[in-house]
N, C-alpha and C positions, 0 to 999 in steps of 0.2 A: 620708505617708511617701514619700520619694524615694530608693530604694536605689541605691547607687553600687557597681558591681562591674566588674571587668575582664572582657573577653570570654573565652569558652572558648578554650583550656584553662587559662588562668591562673586563672580561677574554675571550680572544680568543686564544686558545692553538695553533692555526696555526701560530701565530705571530713568534714563535721561530723556525718555519720551512721554513721561507720565502726565505732565501738565503743560499748558501753553507757556507758562513762565519759565519752566526748565528747558523746554525746547528752544525758546528764544536765547537762553543763556549759552547753549552749546551749538547754536546754528553757525555753520562754517562760512556762509556767504550771505550777503545782503544786497538787495536791489534798491537803488536810490534814484531819485529824479535826475540827479546830476550825471547819471550813467547814460542818459538817453539823448540821441540826436533825432530830431523830427524832420523827415523828408517831406518837402512841400513842392507842389507843381505850380508853376507860374505860366500864364499865357498872356497874349496881347489883349487889348481892350480895356474897358473900365467898368467897374461894378459887376463883374462876372464871377459867379461861383457855379461851375458845372460839374455834376457827379461823374466819376469814372465808373462805368457800369461794372467792370470786373473787379473793382476794389470798393466794396460797400463802405460808405462813410467818407471816402477820400474824394477831394475836390481838385479840379483845376481852377486856379484863381488868377484874376488880373492883379496887377501890382498893388493897387489900393486894397484889395481884399487880402493879399498876402500880408500887408502891414497890419490889417485887423487880426489876422491869424497870429502874427508875431506878438501883438498886444495880449491876446489870450494866453499864448505860450509863456510870455514873460510873467504874467500874473500867476500862472500855475507853478512857476519856479523852474521851468525848462530853460536851460542855459545855452542850447545850441540848436540851430536849424540848418538844413541842407536844401539848397535851391536847385530844382531841376526844371528846365524849360520845356513847355509843350509847344511844338511848332506844327502847323498844318502843312500839307504837301506844297501849297503855294508859297510858303516861306522858305522852302529848302532849295539848295542849289548844288551843282557839282563842285563849285569852288569853296563851298562852306563858309563864305565870307561873313555871314551873320554870326558865326561863333565868336569872333573877336571884335564885333561891333560894340564899342563901349556903351551904347545906348540900347542894346537888345533888352528884351524884357527881363531876362535873368539878371543882368547887370544892374538894371534900374531897381529891381527888387532888393538886391544886395545893398545898394546905396540907400534905399529908403528905410530898410530895417536898421542899418547902422546909424542913420541919422536920428531915428527915434529911440533906439536902444543901443547905445554904444557899448554897453557891457555884455550884450548877447554875442556869442560866437556864431559867425555865419560861415557855412561851408559851401563850396561850389562843386559842380561837376565839370570835369575837363575830359571831353571826348567829342568827336564830330558827329555822332549818330543823330542827334536831334536837329542838326542843320544840314545834313547830307541827303541829297535826293536819293541816294542808294541805301540809306539807313544804316550804314556801317560807321564804326568808330574812327576809321581812317579813310583817306582818299582811295578811290578805286581806279586802277589803271589796267586796262585789258583784262578785267576780271580778277585782278590781284589787289589785295589791300596792301598798299605800300607803306613802309615803315618810316624812312628818314624824312620824306616830304611831310608826312603827317606830324612827326615830332616838331618840326618847325612851326606848323600851324598851332599845335597845342601850347607851345611857349607863348605865342601871341594871345591865345585865348586866356591862359593863366594870368598874363600881365594885365589884360583888360579887366579881369575880375579883381585882381589885387588893387588896381587903380580905383576901383569902385568901393573898396573897403573890405573885401573878403579877407577873413582871418585864416581860413583853412582851405587850401587848394586840394581838390579830390580827383586826381587823375584816375579815370576808370577805363581807359582805352586799351591797356595792356600792350602798347607798343614798346619795343626794346629801346632803352636809353632815354626815355622821356623824363624820368625823375632827375637825372643829372642835368639835362638840358633846361628843365623848368627851374631847378634850383639855381643854376648859373644865371638864368634870365632874371629871376627875382633879386638875386644879389646885385646884379649889374644895374638894376633899376631902383635900387635903394629900398627894396622890400625885404630886408633881412629878417624881420620878425614874422613874416607870413609863413605859416606852417604848411607842410605837405602831409596829408593823410593818403598814402598810396593804396589803391586797390591792388595790392601786390599779388594776391592769390585769388584771382577772379576766374571762376570756372564757366565753361560753355554749358550753361545749365538750362533745363526746360522750366525752371521755376521763375523765369523773368517775364513770362507772357503778359500778365496784367500790366506790368510796368511799361512795356512797349506800347500798350494801348494808351496808357496815361500820358506818354510823351509824344504820341503820334508816329511812332516808328514801325508799328506792325505792318501797315500797308506799304511802307517805303522799303523795307528790308528785302534785299535780293540775296538769296543764298543763306549761308549761316556764318557764324563767327568762330568756327573751330580752328582757323589758322592762327588766331591770335589770343583767344581765351583758352583756359586750361582744360585738359582732358579730365573728366570726373574720376577716371580710374587712377590718377596720379596723386601721390602725397609728397614724396621726396622732392619732386620738382617744385612744389610750393615753397619749400625751405630755400631752394636755390634762388627763386624769384624774390623772396623776402630779403635774403642776404644781399642780393644785388641792389634792391631799392634802398635799403638802409645804407649801404656803402656809397650810394649816389646822393644821399642827402635827405631821404624821407625821415620825418620826425615820428610818424606813426604809421602803422600798417593795418590793412583790412583783409579779411577773408570774406568772400562772397560766393554763393549764398551762405546762410547761417546754420540753421539746425542740421541740415544734412552733412555739414562739414565741421562739426564740433571737434572731431579728432584733429583736424588741421589747426584749428584755433589753439588747442592745447599744445600741439607740437611746436607751433610758432612761438608761443609764449615761453615754453620750456627752453627752446633753443636760443632765443635771442633776448628775452626779458624786456623787449621794447613795448611801448604802448600798443596794445593789440585790440582791434575792433572787429565786429562782425556786422553784417547787414542782414536783418531779418527781411528778406526780399518779398516782393509783391505776391508771388505764388504762395509763400508760407502764410502771409497775412490773409490772402483770399481764401485759402483752405480753412483756416480757423473761423473766419467770418461765415463762410457757406455752411460749415457743419453746425455752427451755433444757430444760424437762421433756420436750419432744419430741426433744431431741438436735439441734436445728437450729442452735443457736448455743452459744458458750462463755459461760455465764452470768457468770462472774467477769470475763472480759475486757470483755464488753459493758457490764456494770454500771459498771466503772471508766471505760470510754471515754465512756459517756453522761454521767457526772458531770463528766469533764474538759471536755466540751462547754460546760457551764455556766461553768466558769472561763474558758474561751477567749472566751466571750461577755461577759466582764467581770462576772459575778455575784460578789458577795462571799460568798455562802453559798447553800445549797440545803436545802430540806425534802425528805427522801427516806426511804422505808421501808427502803432498803438501808443506812442509817447503821450499825447494829451490825455487819453483814457487812463493810462497808468498814473499820470500826475494827479488827475482828479481823485483817483482812489487813494493815493498816498496822502493827499491833502485833506481827506475826510469829506 
């Protein structure tokens, strides 16, 4: 861009900031309810809503309570939810077979939401960490997270979700080749309209801590995820990963975490022009909540400002735990 403007005082850039009406006219980006995907945690049981201590206001819900949450979301105009399962240590195994059980509580939640609200887009999570006794996104053999055996399991997991009505498959595992394998599996099973929103650039970040509490992975995880999630120092690698996933059949791509990686969001959008999403992860959410509870920031203003940053960085949408709060504000 090469802006052309007269020298001061013929050009006074403050003129377009004088009133709210004028500021609205020249505003470059807008945040809308349709930009938001609401991540929700589902657990076993019935009639359960239990708080996640490290994520104020966020609940683990049984399937019936997830449907109640979907009812609220639908009334607020939210058009997309993402389902993450919470599993206790007693529900986890080394073979991770619960991940592709068509009746696990995540799949039952997907089916229940789609039965009540067919027009709502439901997104899933595809990774083994919430079913793995080791807490890793892939199978662990002799201390190594193995790739190809894991990909075979991820395909089974994605197919079980698609059979239950999932609209958007969200592979968050960062295994090599999983997008192509999942796309081939979906096509072969007749799920040609099911979308893949790939966590293409997912960093080995310290911002995930509260999420691991929410899904029960904190106590289970042995070691770290640095052999398969991205090094926070790298940005060119993110473009290679996005290019690979798009070439394998991803419909949309994700950068995770969000605010600390806005430069990656912008580079991805500029380079590929594909639908680009970011995840405002649990640590980002928890920091805003904690600072607000201490009276250090204005929660509402910071929440909206943080989400606008994603739009300014060219994101088409954002996964955020603030989604219902934002929707309420926008609905007056």
